[in-house]
C-alpha positions in Angstrom: 140.1 165.1 103.0 140.5 161.9 105.1 141.8 158.7 103.6 138.8 156.6 103.2 140.7 153.5 104.5 140.7 155.3 108.0 136.8 155.6 108.4 136.0 153.3 111.2 133.2 150.8 110.1 130.1 149.3 111.6 131.6 146.2 113.7 134.4 148.5 115.5 132.1 151.1 116.2 129.6 148.4 117.7 132.5 147.6 119.9 133.2 151.1 120.9 129.4 151.8 121.7 129.4 148.5 123.9 132.3 149.7 126.0 131.0 153.1 126.4 127.5 151.8 127.3 129.0 149.8 130.1 130.8 152.4 131.5 127.8 154.4 131.1 125.5 151.6 132.7 128.1 151.5 135.4 128.2 155.4 136.0 124.5 155.7 136.2 124.1 152.5 138.6 126.7 154.0 140.8 124.7 157.2 141.0 121.5 155.6 141.3 123.1 153.7 144.4 124.6 156.7 145.9 121.5 159.0 145.3 118.4 156.6 145.1 115.2 158.3 143.6 112.6 157.0 145.7 108.8 157.8 144.8 109.3 158.4 141.2 106.3 157.1 139.3 106.8 157.3 135.5 102.8 156.2 135.3 102.0 159.0 137.9 103.8 161.5 135.6 102.0 160.1 132.3 98.6 160.6 133.8 99.5 164.1 135.3 100.0 165.5 131.9 100.5 169.2 132.2 98.7 169.7 135.4 101.8 171.4 137.5 99.9 170.6 140.9 99.9 167.0 140.1 103.7 166.9 139.0 105.0 169.0 142.0 105.5 166.1 144.4 107.3 164.2 141.7 109.9 167.3 141.1 112.4 166.2 143.2 112.8 162.7 142.2 112.5 163.5 138.6 115.3 166.2 138.7 117.6 163.4 140.3 116.7 161.0 137.5 117.7 163.9 135.1 120.9 164.4 136.6 121.6 160.7 136.6 121.2 160.9 132.5 122.7 164.2 132.0 126.1 163.7 133.8 127.0 160.9 131.4 126.1 163.4 128.7 128.1 165.8 130.0 131.2 163.4 130.2 130.6 162.5 126.6 130.9 165.9 125.5 133.9 166.5 127.8 135.5 163.6 126.3 135.1 164.5 122.7 136.0 168.0 122.9 139.3 167.3 125.0 140.5 163.8 123.7 138.2 163.6 120.5 136.7 160.4 121.6 134.7 158.8 124.4 136.5 156.0 126.6 135.5 153.1 124.3 136.9 154.8 121.3 140.1 155.6 123.0 140.6 151.8 123.9 140.0 150.9 120.4 142.2 153.8 118.9 139.3 155.6 117.1 138.6 159.6 117.1 135.8 161.7 116.3 136.9 164.7 114.1 135.4 167.5 112.2 134.2 166.1 108.7 135.8 168.9 106.7 138.9 169.9 108.5 139.7 167.1 110.5 139.9 169.2 113.8 138.5 168.3 117.4 134.9 168.5 117.4 133.5 172.0 118.7 131.3 172.1 121.9 128.2 172.6 119.6 129.2 169.5 117.6 129.7 167.3 120.6 126.6 168.2 121.9 124.7 167.7 118.4 126.4 164.3 118.4 125.3 163.2 121.7 121.7 164.6 121.2 121.7 163.2 117.6 122.5 159.8 118.9 119.0 159.9 120.8 117.3 160.2 117.2 119.5 157.4 116.0 117.9 155.1 118.6 114.3 156.4 117.9 114.7 155.4 114.4 114.8 151.8 115.8 118.6 151.6 114.9 118.5 152.8 111.4 120.5 155.7 112.1 123.3 153.6 113.3 122.8 151.4 110.3 123.7 154.2 108.0 127.4 153.4 108.9 126.8 150.4 106.4 126.1 152.2 103.4 127.5 155.7 103.7 131.0 156.4 101.7 132.4 158.1 104.8 130.8 155.5 107.5 128.8 158.2 108.9 125.9 157.4 111.3 122.9 159.7 111.7 124.2 161.7 114.5 127.5 162.1 112.7 125.7 163.7 109.8 123.7 165.7 112.1 126.9 167.0 113.9 129.2 167.1 110.9 131.7 164.5 112.2 133.3 161.4 111.1 135.1 158.6 113.1 138.6 157.7 111.9 141.1 155.3 112.9 144.3 156.5 114.6 147.6 155.2 113.6 149.5 153.9 116.7 152.6 156.1 117.5 156.1 155.0 117.9 157.0 152.5 120.4 159.2 153.4 123.0 161.6 151.0 125.0 160.1 151.3 128.4 162.1 148.6 129.9 165.4 150.5 129.3 163.9 153.6 130.1 162.6 152.5 133.6 165.9 151.1 134.7 167.8 154.5 134.1 168.6 156.5 137.0 166.3 160.0 137.4 169.4 161.9 136.3 169.6 160.0 133.2 165.9 159.8 132.5 165.7 163.6 132.9 168.6 164.2 130.4 167.7 165.4 127.0 169.2 162.8 125.0 168.1 159.7 123.5 167.3 156.4 125.2 170.1 154.6 123.7 173.2 154.2 126.1 175.8 154.1 123.1 177.6 157.0 122.3 176.2 158.9 119.1 178.4 158.1 116.1 180.7 160.9 114.7 179.6 162.5 111.9 181.8 161.6 108.6 183.9 164.2 107.0 185.8 164.5 103.8 189.4 165.3 105.5 191.9 162.5 104.9 192.8 160.3 107.9 196.2 160.9 109.4 197.9 164.1 110.7 197.6 167.1 108.4 200.2 169.2 106.9 202.8 170.7 109.3 
């Protein structure tokens, strides 16, 4: 069971979400610029209904538009299953883990979380507001996927300045970064020469 103090609350999650959406917007804008989708008319598709002859001219642009939305979803699944976090969460030291075991989310959980976030939007944001009242600070998509968002404690800091100015041989040596020799272990032997 996770420590309740480690669950990430609403405001940090909004900050993570904002950073992710900026990156998502940059990626989709880049894809739209590199591969424009001319001639796609959502109004025409709406009026076509299920008439395949009417939809066929829109099929190519529609596939390109779907790809522009599918690639960021694939990227989110990759980040969740490899790094336990999307880029915004990485920057703010938050991780998405399995709610029971604390392990890295499975591919199924990652997809459920990505697709479940769409349901959180369809509820006009109520799915995201569950974080405010839930004891484990889970949003609707967390509950669907069986995940929680936890805060990661920073690891020990290394003295990078001292490490940077060492020679390559010293950097590769399997000893500590402190240039002073290690202290000798104390023993219970008396000082001075031993018996002859």
